[in-house]
TORKOL-4160 file (C-alpha; in steps of 0.2 Angstrom, whole numbers, padded with zeros to 4 digits, m for minus):
69
<pt num="1" X="0534" Y="0501" Z="0431"/>
<pt num="2" X="0523" Y="0514" Z="0436"/>
<pt num="3" X="0513" Y="0527" Z="0425"/>
<pt num="4" X="0509" Y="0543" Z="0427"/>
<pt num="5" X="0492" Y="0546" Z="0436"/>
<pt num="6" X="0489" Y="0563" Z="0429"/>
<pt num="7" X="0485" Y="0555" Z="0410"/>
<pt num="8" X="0469" Y="0548" Z="0422"/>
<pt num="9" X="0454" Y="0556" Z="0429"/>
<pt num="10" X="0448" Y="0544" Z="0443"/>
<pt num="11" X="0431" Y="0557" Z="0448"/>
<pt num="12" X="0422" Y="0542" Z="0440"/>
<pt num="13" X="0432" Y="0528" Z="0442"/>
<pt num="14" X="0422" Y="0513" Z="0451"/>
<pt num="15" X="0434" Y="0508" Z="0463"/>
<pt num="16" X="0433" Y="0488" Z="0467"/>
<pt num="17" X="0443" Y="0483" Z="0486"/>
<pt num="18" X="0451" Y="0467" Z="0487"/>
<pt num="19" X="0443" Y="0452" Z="0491"/>
<pt num="20" X="0458" Y="0448" Z="0504"/>
<pt num="21" X="0454" Y="0463" Z="0517"/>
<pt num="22" X="0448" Y="0459" Z="0532"/>
<pt num="23" X="0433" Y="0464" Z="0540"/>
<pt num="24" X="0438" Y="0477" Z="0550"/>
<pt num="25" X="0443" Y="0487" Z="0532"/>
<pt num="26" X="0463" Y="0488" Z="0538"/>
<pt num="27" X="0476" Y="0485" Z="0526"/>
<pt num="28" X="0467" Y="0485" Z="0508"/>
<pt num="29" X="0470" Y="0492" Z="0492"/>
<pt num="30" X="0460" Y="0496" Z="0478"/>
<pt num="31" X="0461" Y="0495" Z="0459"/>
<pt num="32" X="0452" Y="0501" Z="0443"/>
<pt num="33" X="0447" Y="0486" Z="0433"/>
<pt num="34" X="0440" Y="0493" Z="0416"/>
<pt num="35" X="0455" Y="0503" Z="0411"/>
<pt num="36" X="0462" Y="0493" Z="0395"/>
<pt num="37" X="0480" Y="0496" Z="0398"/>
<pt num="38" X="0481" Y="0501" Z="0415"/>
<pt num="39" X="0477" Y="0495" Z="0433"/>
<pt num="40" X="0477" Y="0511" Z="0446"/>
<pt num="41" X="0477" Y="0506" Z="0463"/>
<pt num="42" X="0475" Y="0516" Z="0479"/>
<pt num="43" X="0474" Y="0512" Z="0498"/>
<pt num="44" X="0456" Y="0510" Z="0504"/>
<pt num="45" X="0461" Y="0521" Z="0520"/>
<pt num="46" X="0468" Y="0534" Z="0509"/>
<pt num="47" X="0454" Y="0536" Z="0496"/>
<pt num="48" X="0460" Y="0553" Z="0492"/>
<pt num="49" X="0478" Y="0551" Z="0493"/>
<pt num="50" X="0491" Y="0544" Z="0480"/>
<pt num="51" X="0485" Y="0533" Z="0466"/>
<pt num="52" X="0499" Y="0521" Z="0456"/>
<pt num="53" X="0495" Y="0517" Z="0439"/>
<pt num="54" X="0503" Y="0500" Z="0433"/>
<pt num="55" X="0501" Y="0493" Z="0416"/>
<pt num="56" X="0490" Y="0479" Z="0413"/>
<pt num="57" X="0504" Y="0465" Z="0409"/>
<pt num="58" X="0514" Y="0470" Z="0424"/>
<pt num="59" X="0498" Y="0470" Z="0436"/>
<pt num="60" X="0493" Y="0454" Z="0429"/>
<pt num="61" X="0512" Y="0447" Z="0429"/>
<pt num="62" X="0511" Y="0454" Z="0448"/>
<pt num="63" X="0496" Y="0447" Z="0453"/>
<pt num="64" X="0500" Y="0429" Z="0444"/>
<pt num="65" X="0516" Y="0430" Z="0455"/>
<pt num="66" X="0506" Y="0431" Z="0470"/>
<pt num="67" X="0494" Y="0415" Z="0467"/>
<pt num="68" X="0509" Y="0405" Z="0463"/>
<pt num="69" X="0517" Y="0408" Z="0481"/>
């Protein structure tokens, strides 16, 4: 479940690009990791585009599931 991105001000957010991004910068995502209850995620190629905001527990479950596969 996503949370509303309108609840957050991303103007001063520090975005971190995925370590799995290719050298050409394509097919990447960025996330903000300093929110205690949420993980905002965006497309690194469209930094002004939409932001999905996931609950921290949901994001952690997703990442753990990816690592297992």
